[in-house]
N, C-alpha and C positions, 0 to 999 in steps of 0.2 A: 084703524091701523093697529096691528099688534105690537106689543112692546118688543124691542130687540132682545131683551133678556127679562122674562117674567119674574115678578117679585118672589114667587116660591123657589125659583132657582137660586136667587141671591141668598135667600134664607138658608137653603140647603148648603150653599158654599160656606156660609158662616159657621154652620154646624160642623162641616168638614174641618175648618180651620180650628175650631174649639177642640175637636177630638184629636187632631194631629198634634196640637200644642201640648196637650196633656202628656203625650208620649215623649215629645222633644224635651220638655222640662224635666222629666224623670231621668233622662240620660245626660243632661248638660252638666259639664264639669264632674263627670264620673269616669272611672278608668275603663272605657269601652274599647273593645278590640277594633282595629282599623284594618280594613282590607283594601287592596288595590284592584280597581276594575281594569278592563282590557286597555283603556286609554290612559292608565296610570293614575287616574284621579281617585281620591280616597272615598270609601263608603263605610258606614257603620250600621250597627243594629238599629240605631235611632232612625236613620234614613229608611231602612227597610220596613220597620214596624210602623212608622208614621204613614208611609204610603199604603201599607196593608190596611190600616184603619180607614183611611180615606176611601180606598177602593171597595172595602166591604160595605160601607154606607151607600156609596153610589150604586153598587150592584143590587142592594136591597131596595133602594128608593126609586132608582131610574134604570131598570135592568136593560132597557133597549138602547141606552146611550153608549157612545164609544168612550174609551179611556186610553190616554196616552201618558204613560208614567215613566219616570226616569229609571226606577229600580225594578219594576215588575212587568215591563213590556206594554204592548198595545193590544187592544181588542176593538172590533167593530168600528174601525175608523171611517167607514162610509156612512155612519149614522148622521142624522141631521144635527144632533148635539154631541159634542165630544169634550170630555173633561181632560184637561192637561195638568199634570201634577209634577212638581218638583218638591219633594218632602223637606229637603234641606238644601237650599241654594246658598252655597258658601260653606261646604263641609269643612274646608280647611280652617275657617274661622270657628266653626263649631268645635272641632277637635282641639283647638288651641285655646278654648275658653273665652273667645271674644263674641259678645252678643250682637254681632253685626251681620248675621246670616238671616235667612227668612224662609218660610214655607210659601210656595207659590201655587195657587189654585186658579186655573183659567177655565173659561167655558167658550168653546168655539161653536158658532152657528154657521153651518155650511163652510167650514174652514176659516172663518174670520173671528178674531177675538172680540167678544161682546161683553165679557165680564172678567175681572181679575181681582185677586186678593194677594197682597203682600202682607204676611203675618210674621211679626217678630215676637215669639211667645215668651221670651225671657224678660224683656223690658216692657212688653205690653203694647207695642205699636201695631196697628192694623190699618192699612190703606185698602179701601174698596173702590174700584172703578167699574162703573156700569154704563154702557153706551146710552147716551141720552140723558144722563144725570151727572151732577157735579161729583167729583171724587171726594171721598171723606177720609179723614184720619181720626180714628177713635170716635166716629160719629159726627164729627164737625167738618163742614166743607173746607177744602184747601185749594190754594191757587198758586200756580207758578209765578215767579216774579219777572218783571221786565229787566232786560239787560241792555240799556241804551247804547253802550259802547261796543256792542257786538262781541266778537270773539276776543278782542283785546281786553275786555272787562270781565270775561267769564270766569266763574268758578267751575273748574272742570274735574270730572272724576272718571276713573275707569278701574276695573278690578286689578289688573296688572299689565305692565308693558310686555311681559313675557307671553301673554296670551294672544298676541297679534302675530300670525304666521306669515312667513315669507315677506312679500312686498307690502303686506298690510302693516308691518311694523314701521316702514318708512312713511306710510300715510299717517299713521298715528303720530309719529314724531313731528310731522308738519303741523298738526293740530296743537300738540303739546307745546310747541315752540311759540305759538301765537297767543295762548290764553294767559290770563292774569295769574291764576293759581291752579295747580294740579294736585290732586290727592288720590290715594290708591287704597284698594281694599273696599269691602262693602257689598260686592255682588249686587243682589236685587235691592238691598237696603238703600243704596245710593239713589235709585230711581224714585223710591218713596220720598226721600229727602228733596229731590228735584221737584216732585209734585207739590211739596209743602213750601217751596220757595227758598231752599237753602243752597241748591246747586243750580247752575245755568245750563250745563251741558254734560252728557255722558256719551262716550263713543266706545263701542266694543266690536269684536270680531270673533267668529267661530262659535257663536251661541247656537244652541239647539232650541227647538220649538218650546220645550218645557222651561227653558231659561228666559224666554222673552214674551211668551203669549200673555201671561198675566200682567205684564208691565204696561202693555199698550193701552188698555182702558184706564189704568191708573193715571198715566201721564197725560193722555189726551183729555180725560175728564176733568183734569185740573187746568186745562187751557194750554197745555204744551203740545209739542209735535214729537212723534216717534215713527221713524221710517227706516228703510234700508239706506245704504250709503248713496244711492242714486235718487233718493227722495220718494221711492215707491212705498205704498202701504205694506205693512207686515202681515203675513198670513201663514198658513201651514206649509206653503211652498217657498218661503223666503230663505235666503242663503245664510242668515245668522250674523251678517254685518249690520249693526244698528247704530242709529243716532237718536238720542233723546235730547230735546232742547226746550227751554222755557219760552222762547219767543222766535218768531220767524227769521229775524235777522241773524241771530246766533246759529240757527239751523242752516241757513243759506251759507254763512261764512264757513261753517264746519264742512259742508259738502264740497265747497270750493277747495279748501285746504286738503281734504282727503284725496280729491282728484288731482291735486298738484297743479 
């Protein structure tokens, strides 16, 4: 049986993270120009250059693979292997000098995430999730923690209540009203902390493929669950409503609260 994600692909992904991290560190806490994209979200030269470096290496080493990038578009999405890139997930944190953003690098095999990296190049945190292997943080295996009290005992995180559109906001409020503690901000970084056993639950809405693809192998490889709001596996066709939980009971409780 072949590996879900061969070792050379994982090594290449780490090289991509090393290269993009060099770019991000060069611009962090410097007076970079900030542009607004069509959806009013901010973007900087750091986002664009970091993705460019990643794409250049992929195109050199794996020219037949597909690429799905936040800043520079898509190519060859029908390929067996597709790299999914978010060079700075959490640009608002980046431009305000807070080191709680991350670079996301995922690899899809036939549309399914089989490898993901969350890289925080300022503080030096790197989570690597590979299907069939334990998730690691800076080379050491990590594990989600149990939450015996379910939702009522959960440490809950989400990027911002403002990011839940329409009726999704009311669904979010039903979850937030039941948890023990809620905290905000962090984008992808919160999912790495969940994989390491510091959070119990993350719920978000409106995510794009490049926002969540890398997170799935990281969370599941640490023993957690990550699905859409109906409990279905996340893939290239998912809606962007996600639940990440450290244990099955918390995940089940969250789905029930979201459904009302």
